[in-house]
Phi, psi and omega in degrees: 000126181287135179220133180282171182294337181268009177091351180279147179288128179260128183283138180224132180224085185288342180271343176067033181210028186293331177298322178289327177296320177301315180298315182293321179297314180290324180293317182292336181271343186304137009267013180290153174268141177247136177283166178302320181296320179295319178296317181298327181280328187271336176269114190301320181297323177292314182298318179295326186273323190240358177061223183269012184055049188281339181230170185295324181296319180294319179297316182294318180294318179296315182303317181295315181292319182294319179294326176295316180292323178297320179294322180294317178296322178297321178295332177280347181108007180255110183265136175243119180267155183237157175243124186296155005275146174286143176278138177228144179294343182266357183241084182296140175084354181288142180296154177289146174280165174247151185224153169203164179294144175262105187259352178082168183270333185266147174294150181277147183264131178239122180236158177262130180238142176270171180299326181292339181280337190299316179300321179291315180299319181297316180293316180294322178296320178297316180293314183297318182284343179275342178282119182276084181250109185288138176271357179286150177301149185296334185279349179288137181293141178252119184258000182290134179294141179298333182278351179281133180301146177288141182264127179305132183271127177276135177296119184236139358270166177104149182287339174087222189303325184304329184283341180239352178231068181299145184099352179300319183289348180264358182279146175273143177263131180308134183304320182296321179295315179300315182297312183293316181293317181293331178288332181264083190276355183237159179220147179217155173262123183242130177271120177238106180054043176085355180252133182271127176249138174265109190250124172266133185218162185277309180208181185292329174299315182299313181294320180299318179298321179296313182295315183289339178278352179243093182308135180087000182277151176210150180277126181270314181200159001280166181301327181297324179290322177298315180297317180297321178296316180295326178297323178290323177296316179298317180297323182293330179291347182258008181301137176263160174294139181261147173288125186268002181292154182251133178276171182281327186257104181215162178233159183250137179280132176245118183261160180296153178211160173258116180229190185289348177264357179288147178296144180270117181301318182295323180295319179296320180299318185294340182287345175073016179262132176291143177292143186300321187255018181300138182273132177249145175270093184265162179214165181280178178298320179295319178301315182297317180294326178295314178298318179297317181299314182288326178296313179295326178295325182281348184228054182299132176084348178280157186249133179224135177284154177300324180297318180295316179295323180296317181291324182288323188257345179243318180139169180285121182289150181266349181204170178296322179296320179292325177298316178299320179297315180295319179298319179297323179295315179295320178299319178295321177299316178300316179298319181297321181284352181228024188284140171238135185287170185297327182273011176088354179274152180292129177273090187079225183244136177271115189279325189223159161260124183250142174282088187294325180296320178292321180294314183290323185279320188235359181068032182246133182260127174222119187246147174223171175052079186257023177059027178080008183292346179298342178296336182269347184281137180110188181233154179287158178299323180296316181287329175299321178297316179295319180296317179298319178297322179294318178297317179299317181297314182294330180292341184237021178237171182272010185279349176239150173299158184305318183297316180291329180293324176295319178294324179296320179297319179294317180295320180300318181297331178278318183293321186295342177292340182259004180253131181294142179304132179087353183269345186279121177287160178249133182251154174205142173248124182303139180083354180233060175293164178302134178288152176302155187304321185259019180302314186298316183289327176294316179297321179296319178299321179293312184291333183259006180055045180248164175275165180230121174267107189235147169250128184218162178265124180276182184297339180267002179086009180269147177276123178244153175236133186209145173260123186221171174245101178296136184244322180203151176246136175215160179253128180225125181053040176077010183238139177280127176240154170235136175259122182242147177260124188263352182274075187237020184301319183290338183258000185278133173299155185304320183283353180247357186300328182292346181265002176281122181227094179275118183279118181258003177296147183278131176280126182298327185285327186247340184076012182243161177301151182275062178288329173278142173229131178244124180219156176293134180297330181296343179278347180281116183276322182208145180209146177225144176284140180228130179284122180288150179281341175208166180293138179267126180270107184249125178295148181273106181238127180299152179299327180297323178290316179299321179300317182296318182292330189277347183254096176285329188242026178293158181256121175295130182225160181219142166220153181241134182256165180266001174204165183259174178056042177277133188293330184292342178289334182297342182274356184267087184300129176083356180290148174253141187235134177223156180292140180210098182062229178280347183241216182222154173252128184244124177254134178209161175259124184255127177264335181238113179298320183295323177297317182295321177300311180297319181299311183293320178294319182300325183252028184296340177299330187245000180252132181250332184212149180221161176207158003284175184297327180298318180286323177300319178297319178296320181296311181298319180295318179295318180297316180294323179297313180298321179295321180293323177296317179297322179295319179295319180294323179295321179294321179294000000 
């Protein structure tokens, strides 16, 4: 028994796998409960370090180490439940607790995934685990501070995807997805027409905008989010009329846009270079062995080459030498999971019987007798539902490159067959609503300098067909727009010339012909790429100018803030900003009254006055209406 100079028991694990031994001991005993003393005796590293737990110092040292190991396994997704009383180093004489694996009530789901599925699975797994969706009943009190970041929830019990999709941990997560998910540190459940959405959001302004943009929506939980929303509603009822005059010294907001000079995601993908800052899901040596152990448990009797296991669990080697290194690491892992000590005693727990002759002769691993660990391999039905929802969301959002989104759609069609109707939760990230159906092809036309043969619905509800040159995509008032150049007769192929329609009507805002056309991408019903016969010369016009030209009937609006340099103003393309007291006065043209109402209420903490009076009246009325609905729900 190892003992330090101060008399305290020093833990020693020369085999480097005692956490896995704890798992194997509990798994082989399931469904029986094991006491702390039984665990200490059966896990060799514990027995070597603490002996028979004969004195109080040994008991206290063991208790501390076991709880640390239990927490580590829980972080990996392996839950160990206890039966009271729990042993504590501060409670002398207290009986030992009993422990067993928490395997859950539902059978685990095991599916087969191909190599093409892994990038999608890795991204969906990252999104699903980042959504803080509590499994506790709604009536249980929540004591977590709203300002505390949400902690990614590990699917419990079981390691999950890693056990049936090896190689998941070696996949890179798209930088944009990591950035967007990490920025949305909070989560809330929102009821939209009776359906619950799990919404990840940046701050309370962000969540309020989401709720107000979905008529009939209300925040279900957490209570802190409900309170923050109500504070904004109360503040909006106090808005004062704003002075609509314009000062001499003002600046114009320029918002981001996708144009012909933007980098092409597909082109970057094709170069085959990994992005410098791509996030990898890395794990420790113990994590890797745990994944390997559960994978072999889930595939008893099947044969895998060392090279295949090395690529799946460590990564794709860059050279023959690196492949040899990876193979040696996997071989060492196999030895560790089946090690017997020199004196013939089991070094910890022997997880598998391996066909050693096959391994030595051909480098092929085939395992049997896994001590019942196959019960942990796979994913729960509940987590499969969450994963399927994540795959569906990614298939229709801009967070993945086009190629991966097509693969996500294919994977979703397979996964949803294993999800019970009505069981799939719906996810949403604020600011990342589903893109319009033809967003990708419009973006592709812009990046490749091609024409677009499109069928779209005009303002009168009629289907029109036109050949155009898309120039830029921008978001205005939460809606995707595309600006297209219609003077493309010289570049049109002969069979498409009849679809060229250059609008010569005079634009009231500019006094010039309407050669530019701005329309919602959602109005495009069908579109095809067309190779131009010559380069189209398109003038460079900022999106803010195009926005101004496209709104004949927009409403001039004003709001005044209580401080300057507020970040939410940066999203208002074409708005002019001037100093006004301690804050700023913002002038903008509004095309959607309902959007402006939601915008002002969402940012009511920083807005003191609005104009015109018609919109101010609408804002106050909407805020009072939302408050009255909340009061009725509280009474119920």
